C-alpha positions as CSV (number, residue, x, y, z in Angstrom):
1,M,17.6,-31.1,35.7
2,T,19.0,-28.4,33.5
3,I,19.3,-28.6,29.7
4,K,22.0,-26.5,28.0
5,V,21.6,-25.6,24.4
6,S,24.7,-24.8,22.4
7,G,26.2,-24.8,18.9
8,D,24.4,-23.8,15.7
9,F,20.9,-24.1,17.2
10,E,21.8,-21.5,19.9
11,A,23.0,-19.1,17.3
12,K,19.8,-19.5,15.3
13,M,17.6,-19.0,18.4
14,N,19.6,-15.9,19.3
15,R,19.1,-14.5,15.8
16,W,15.4,-15.3,15.9
17,T,15.2,-13.4,19.2
18,E,16.9,-10.4,17.7
19,L,14.5,-10.5,14.7
20,L,11.4,-10.8,16.9
21,E,12.6,-7.8,19.0
22,S,13.0,-5.7,15.8
23,S,9.7,-7.0,14.2
24,K,7.8,-4.0,15.4
25,L,9.9,-1.9,13.1
26,I,8.8,-3.8,10.0
27,V,5.2,-2.5,10.5
28,S,6.5,0.9,9.4
29,T,7.9,-0.6,6.3
30,M,4.6,-2.4,5.6
31,S,2.7,0.9,6.1
32,K,5.0,2.8,3.7
33,V,4.6,0.2,1.0
34,A,0.8,0.0,1.5
35,A,0.5,3.8,1.1
36,E,2.3,3.7,-2.2
37,V,0.2,0.8,-3.4
38,S,-2.9,2.7,-2.4
39,L,-1.9,5.5,-4.8
40,T,-1.7,2.9,-7.6
41,L,-5.1,1.5,-6.7
42,I,-6.6,5.0,-6.7
43,G,-5.0,5.6,-10.2
44,E,-6.4,2.3,-11.4
45,G,-9.9,3.4,-10.2
46,F,-9.6,6.5,-12.3
47,E,-8.6,4.6,-15.4
48,A,-11.5,2.1,-15.0
49,A,-13.9,4.9,-13.8
50,R,-14.9,2.7,-10.9
51,D,-14.9,3.0,-7.1
52,P,-12.7,0.8,-4.9
53,Y,-15.6,-1.7,-4.6
54,G,-15.7,-2.1,-8.4
55,E,-18.9,-0.2,-9.0
56,K,-19.0,2.0,-12.1
57,W,-19.0,5.8,-11.5
58,A,-22.1,7.6,-12.7
59,D,-21.8,9.1,-16.2
60,K,-21.3,12.8,-16.7
61,K,-24.4,14.9,-17.0
62,Q,-22.8,16.9,-19.8
63,P,-20.3,14.6,-21.7
64,D,-17.2,16.5,-23.0
65,G,-15.3,13.6,-24.5
66,R,-13.2,12.9,-21.4
67,K,-13.6,10.1,-18.9
68,V,-15.5,10.7,-15.7
69,L,-13.4,12.8,-13.2
70,H,-10.7,13.4,-15.9
71,G,-10.8,17.2,-16.0
72,E,-8.7,19.5,-18.1
73,T,-6.0,20.0,-15.4
74,T,-5.8,16.3,-14.2
75,R,-5.1,17.6,-10.7
76,L,-7.8,15.5,-9.1
77,R,-6.7,12.3,-10.9
78,N,-2.9,12.8,-10.5
79,G,-2.6,14.8,-7.3
80,W,-2.9,12.0,-4.8
81,H,0.0,11.7,-2.5
82,V,1.2,10.1,0.8
83,V,0.7,12.5,3.7
84,G,2.5,10.2,6.2
85,S,3.1,6.6,7.1
86,D,4.4,5.0,10.3
87,A,3.8,2.0,12.5
88,S,0.3,3.3,13.3
89,G,-0.8,3.4,9.7
90,F,-0.7,5.7,6.7
91,E,-2.6,8.5,5.1
92,V,-3.1,9.4,1.5
93,A,-4.8,12.6,0.3
94,P,-5.7,14.5,-2.8
95,S,-4.0,17.8,-3.7
96,V,-7.3,19.5,-4.4
97,D,-10.0,20.6,-1.9
98,Y,-12.9,19.7,-4.1
99,A,-12.1,15.9,-4.0
100,G,-14.3,15.6,-1.0
101,Y,-17.3,16.7,-3.0
102,H,-16.7,14.0,-5.6
103,Q,-16.0,11.4,-2.9
104,S,-19.2,12.1,-0.8
105,G,-21.4,13.8,-3.3
106,T,-23.6,16.9,-2.8
107,S,-27.2,17.8,-3.4
108,R,-26.4,18.4,-7.0
109,M,-23.7,15.8,-7.6
110,V,-23.7,12.0,-7.1
111,P,-20.8,10.5,-5.2
112,R,-17.9,9.0,-7.1
113,K,-15.8,7.3,-4.5
114,M,-12.0,7.3,-5.2
115,V,-11.0,5.8,-1.8
116,P,-12.7,3.2,0.4
117,D,-15.5,4.4,2.6
118,A,-15.2,3.8,6.3
119,S,-18.8,2.7,6.6
120,R,-18.3,-0.1,3.9
121,G,-14.8,-1.2,5.0
122,L,-11.9,-2.2,3.0
123,P,-12.7,-3.7,-0.4
124,K,-11.4,-7.2,-1.1
125,E,-8.9,-6.1,-3.7
126,W,-7.3,-3.5,-1.4
127,A,-7.3,-6.0,1.5
128,D,-5.6,-8.7,-0.7
129,E,-2.9,-6.1,-1.7
130,F,-2.3,-5.2,1.9
131,K,-2.1,-8.9,3.0
132,A,0.4,-9.6,0.2
133,I,2.5,-6.7,1.4
134,A,2.4,-7.9,5.0
135,M,3.3,-11.4,4.0
136,A,6.2,-10.4,1.7
137,T,7.6,-8.0,4.2
138,A,7.4,-10.6,7.0
139,I,8.9,-13.3,4.8
140,N,11.7,-11.0,3.8
141,H,12.4,-10.1,7.5
142,F,12.2,-13.5,9.0
143,G,12.8,-15.9,6.1
144,A,16.5,-15.6,6.0
145,A,16.8,-16.4,9.7
146,A,15.3,-19.9,9.1
147,N,18.4,-20.8,7.0
148,G,20.9,-18.9,9.1
149,S,21.6,-16.3,6.4
150,A,19.8,-13.4,8.0
151,P,21.7,-10.1,8.0
152,S,22.8,-8.9,11.5
153,H,21.1,-5.6,11.5
154,K,18.4,-4.7,14.0
155,R,16.4,-2.4,11.8
156,P,14.5,-3.5,8.7
157,D,16.4,-3.0,5.5
158,P,15.3,0.5,4.2
159,S,15.3,-0.9,0.6
160,L,12.3,-3.0,1.5
161,G,10.0,0.0,1.4
162,S,9.4,2.8,-1.0
163,T,10.4,6.4,-0.9
164,G,8.7,9.5,-1.9
165,G,5.1,10.0,-3.1
166,G,3.5,9.9,-6.5
167,G,2.0,7.1,-8.4
168,G,-1.6,8.2,-8.4
169,G,-3.4,8.2,-11.7
170,S,-0.8,6.3,-13.7
171,G,-2.7,3.0,-13.8
172,K,0.6,1.1,-13.5
173,R,2.1,-0.4,-10.5
174,A,4.6,2.0,-9.0
175,K,8.1,0.6,-9.4
176,T,9.2,2.0,-6.0
177,S,6.3,0.4,-4.1
178,T,7.8,-3.1,-4.0
179,R,11.5,-2.5,-4.4
180,G,13.4,-5.1,-2.4
181,L,10.5,-7.3,-1.8
182,K,11.8,-10.2,-3.9
183,T,9.0,-12.5,-2.9
184,L,6.4,-10.0,-4.1
185,K,6.7,-10.2,-7.9
186,R,3.2,-8.8,-8.6
187,L,0.5,-8.3,-6.1
188,R,-2.1,-9.5,-8.6
189,T,-2.2,-10.1,-12.3
190,R,-4.3,-8.0,-14.6
């Protein structure tokens, strides 16, 4: 016995099939947004003088009136940028070579982590941010198909992600990091 499906249901199933085929492309969008949000999280760490795990950075040996890791030039604090992002992940990096000494510490300097450490894994706050990005991007991509109003493009809408670098050190959520993600009003309240 053969069952033939036709009408509105068939059109919706065809649309879902199209969206599932293009779903691999939304991972690139998620990665791009997560990279931008990482810059904001790094900036918030500098403002709070805490590592990504919430632990307070060690005080300066010789106080000079500035916060820890807030030097005269602000290059360490404000120089973080997105090196690249694609479906395999993303990379952010500082613009100064000496950031690694602060991140890992030396025989004369205690470490002051600015980004998560591979040995400790992703901190809860960062993981929660990335999960929210993934959910909002997926909802935006697939949600409209459920009510039949999904656009008929095969690539994710480029306005979902962000463009360009920047954002590190500001302590405020980068406006470009969630542009187009209507379901993602604020990743967390603070």
